[in-house]
C-alpha angles and dihedrals in degrees: 000000000000108000131188110208114207103219114199094176092253132114096254097057091043093054091042090055090047091053091049088054091048089052089062099254124145098246130193121183123221131182118203116228102210100170132058089207106044094152097121115087120224115291109215104312098326124124133021107217110056130130087260090057092050090053092048090052091050092051091051092051090048091055091046091049095233130131116265130207137172116220120199108227094152096117093048090045092052093049100040102034114016098038090042090052092054093044092051093051090046087056092051096256130125109227130195107227093191089062091051091047093052092045101044105023114025097033103025112031095027096043092044091055092042093054091046088056093051101261118146099206145006115231121205137172095243118135101236138101136234113207123187116222126220091275094051096257118141122240126191116228139176118272123254090253104063091187090064097030112141100180089115094067089045094053089103093067116114132220092262094047092050089056088066100035122108123189109180093179093061097111099033108126097213146001088242089065091052091052092048091050091049090053092050089052091051094244111160092215092066093112100026112134119251117259118243142166123038112326095213092051098056096172091055094233098131094165094052092046092052093047088063091055107034125061108244125199134172117269144159130290109207136183125235091274091056097253115145110239102164148340134257134204094234132344094222092065091067131080131203111267094027115144106169125071098031092118095198116183097219133035125242117269091254092046092240124131122265126228134202107264101173141359121215108187095177089060092032087231132142118201117207132181147141122324093248091067089064087072105102122206102177138027131190118204134199132189088047120191134174126228098224123337113344118249119256095258090062090061095043097042092236123150114257137188119247145139122251129213125186102178133051093246099021124126116261112244123210112247148152121239142186141172118251135184109236132200108294092036099269122132122249131192111226117199121189110195121222089212127021121269118210129237103354115173133198109257095040118115121245115203119194127208141186106207106314094336120104108223098183147287144249138190109250110245096175136004122186145180112227087222092067134047110209088202087074087076109072 
């Protein structure tokens, strides 16, 4: 099989490519250039697409004896990931750029180009598993190592994309084993730190980065009853669940700290309240997609049991879910949690599972505590 190995410059993608070679596939390595100005080398373990990473990917391919290319996806990345990130924050939502990158770059633009060039599959170093059912249909499942499981960020993959996805690290019991294997193979990335944070904000100062790109103006901070209790320099600079930096002039009646409950950019308003109101009971999701073929209940509109996860390394929470037609005629995924989940924000991605299987995902449009009616704030 002709396989295109996406080489990030890290240890996981290098070992994944090596295993694809060992399996007898015809492997070609490619590194994605996602920035037009990649001049800054990695700071600590931040980022995943620097010049240093490109060189590390080349060294790995050289040791494996496979061809190596760099593909410039910087324009597509800016439009589909960076611009989307800014637009979502400007709308008062909290996006996950890694989800967008997997969806629109690594498994849309990259796979599209790979198939056009005659490749059969794209291989990555993600910790996740594709299982084929009795009828030959692919299903996405959690990896063997739940601590490193990355099925959440792959929840955006479609049935067709899963047909061409290869994850050689699926059954690896630990990251330590991957590093040990890399060392045995003589790969220089064996002890390279993991990347984290947002790759296009290398210093990690998301708020400062956004302030340079979104118009900020002073507005009101209000409590759950709608009473004004302070002012802010710009609603878009806040995130749901935030406690620090509110600079409120007077304490709450009970003396306890307040947290950001909701952001309303159109009104330039930030709503704050007690910590208990961060506990979310129900979420509604838009832009719904299914990882593989949807289960029967999706087609029939029946309620089904599942678990819901809203962060890459968050704990899955038992829930019931159903599809619903909303105003305007679009479909929404409604998830009612069996136990509250803290600090969920519109714009985040909720991925739903049954057991280890990823059923699908949706972008959270609203998340609410049944103890508080946001309509009370006008």
